[in-house]
C-alpha positions in Angstrom: 39.2 2.1 -14.3 41.5 -0.2 -12.3 42.4 0.3 -8.7 45.8 1.9 -9.5 44.2 4.5 -11.8 41.5 5.1 -9.2 44.2 5.7 -6.5 46.1 8.0 -8.8 42.9 10.0 -9.5 42.4 10.3 -5.7 46.0 11.4 -5.2 45.6 14.1 -7.8 42.5 15.3 -5.8 40.0 14.4 -8.6 36.6 15.4 -7.4 34.7 12.6 -9.3 37.0 10.0 -7.8 36.3 11.3 -4.3 32.6 11.2 -4.9 33.0 7.6 -6.1 35.1 6.8 -3.0 32.4 8.2 -0.7 29.8 6.2 -2.5 31.8 3.0 -2.2 32.9 3.4 1.4 30.4 5.5 3.3 28.3 2.5 4.6 31.4 0.4 5.4 33.0 3.2 7.4 29.7 4.1 9.2 28.9 0.5 10.0 32.4 -0.1 11.4 32.3 3.1 13.4 28.8 2.5 14.8 29.8 -1.1 15.7 32.6 0.3 17.9 31.1 3.5 19.1 27.5 2.3 19.4 26.2 5.8 18.8 24.8 6.9 15.5 25.7 10.6 15.8 29.3 9.8 16.8 29.6 7.3 14.0 28.4 9.9 11.5 31.1 12.3 12.9 33.8 9.7 12.6 32.7 8.9 9.0 33.2 12.5 8.1 36.5 12.6 9.8 37.7 9.5 8.0 36.9 11.0 4.6 38.7 14.2 5.6 41.7 12.1 6.7 41.6 10.1 3.5 41.5 13.3 1.4 44.4 14.8 3.4 46.5 11.7 3.5 45.9 9.9 0.1 49.1 11.4 -1.3 51.0 9.3 1.2 49.1 6.1 0.5 51.4 3.3 -0.6 50.0 0.1 -2.1 51.5 -2.0 0.7 47.9 -2.8 1.6 44.6 -2.4 -0.3 42.7 0.9 -0.2 39.9 -0.7 1.8 42.3 -2.0 4.4 43.9 1.4 4.7 40.4 3.0 5.1 39.4 0.5 7.7 42.6 1.2 9.7 41.8 4.9 9.7 38.2 4.2 10.8 39.3 1.9 13.6 41.9 4.4 14.8 39.6 7.3 14.7 36.8 5.4 16.5 39.2 4.1 19.3 40.7 7.6 19.7 37.1 9.0 20.1 36.5 6.4 22.8 39.7 7.2 24.6 39.0 11.0 24.5 35.4 10.4 25.7 36.8 8.4 28.7 39.3 11.1 29.5 36.5 13.7 29.3 34.2 11.5 31.5 36.9 11.2 34.2 37.4 14.9 34.1 33.6 15.5 34.1 33.2 13.2 37.2 35.8 15.3 39.0 34.0 18.5 38.0 30.7 16.9 39.1 32.2 16.2 42.5 33.0 19.8 42.9 29.5 20.9 42.1 27.4 19.9 45.1 24.1 20.9 43.6 24.6 18.6 40.5 23.0 15.1 40.9 22.8 14.5 37.1 25.2 11.8 35.7 27.7 12.9 33.1 27.1 9.9 30.9 23.6 8.5 30.4 23.1 4.8 29.8 23.0 3.9 26.1 20.0 2.6 24.4 21.9 1.5 21.3 20.4 -0.2 18.2 22.6 -1.0 15.2 20.7 0.2 12.1 21.3 -3.0 10.2 19.4 -5.1 12.7 15.8 -6.0 11.8 13.1 -4.7 14.2 12.2 -8.0 15.9 15.9 -8.6 16.7 16.5 -5.1 18.3 16.1 -6.1 21.9 18.6 -9.0 21.5 21.0 -6.7 19.5 20.7 -4.1 22.3 21.9 -6.7 24.8 24.6 -8.0 22.5 26.0 -4.6 21.7 26.0 -3.7 25.4 28.1 -6.8 26.0 30.4 -6.0 23.0 31.0 -2.6 24.6 32.5 -4.3 27.6 35.2 -6.1 25.6 38.7 -4.6 25.4 39.6 -2.5 22.4 41.3 -5.3 20.4 38.5 -7.8 21.1 35.8 -5.3 20.2 37.6 -4.2 17.0 38.2 -7.8 15.9 34.7 -8.9 16.7 33.1 -5.9 14.9 35.2 -6.4 11.8 34.5 -10.1 11.7 30.8 -10.3 12.7 29.4 -6.9 11.8 31.5 -6.0 8.8 32.1 -9.6 7.6 35.8 -9.3 6.9 37.9 -12.4 6.6 40.6 -13.2 9.1 43.2 -12.2 6.6 41.6 -8.8 6.1 41.3 -8.3 9.8 45.0 -9.2 10.3 45.9 -6.5 7.8 43.6 -3.9 9.4 44.8 -4.7 12.9 48.4 -5.3 11.8 48.8 -8.6 13.4 49.1 -12.3 12.3 46.1 -14.3 11.2 46.7 -16.6 14.2 46.5 -13.6 16.5 43.1 -12.7 15.0 41.8 -16.2 15.6 43.0 -16.0 19.2 41.5 -12.5 19.8 38.2 -13.7 18.3 38.2 -16.7 20.5 38.8 -14.7 23.6 36.1 -12.2 22.5 33.6 -14.9 22.1 34.6 -16.5 25.5 34.2 -13.1 27.2 30.9 -12.5 25.6 29.6 -15.8 26.8 30.7 -14.8 30.3 29.2 -11.4 30.1 25.9 -12.7 28.6 25.7 -15.7 30.8 22.7 -17.8 30.0 20.7 -15.0 28.5 20.5 -16.3 24.9 19.9 -19.9 26.1 16.9 -18.7 28.1 15.6 -16.2 25.6 16.2 -17.6 22.2 
């Protein structure tokens, strides 16, 4: 079955086509979400939300981009929306915390994040790297995760992020420069 037939089956809500879609994309969606969210539970939640969105919106899919690009866009948007919502909730939680004199417990606990694709002996380094990635702005984090965690080409990233390939190169360059600043000499000393 070619991609046009596959999309048509998805648009007609064919159950076997959706099972195949889940099989083909579950790891890609999860890995992208966890690279941005750095929380396994939240990435699982986003993965489910992406499949629900795909199911609901597939009838509107136009072949202007590839199916995978469209799914990556949904994943990125849902992940970034989740972060924005969490930040709003955190700000509100801090205000509530100020009003509760007896509460000394922080609203957000520090992350101890490990990406599941990292081998055991590299976990400490990956923890430090992902903490640094978390400090990048949304565009740099998204671009960096798509390039170095998901392995997308600059062309694919430009389609997902809806920007020129030259912009992707520039964003990646700034992301790497900012990571060097954030990490300082850590990897020179410890590698």
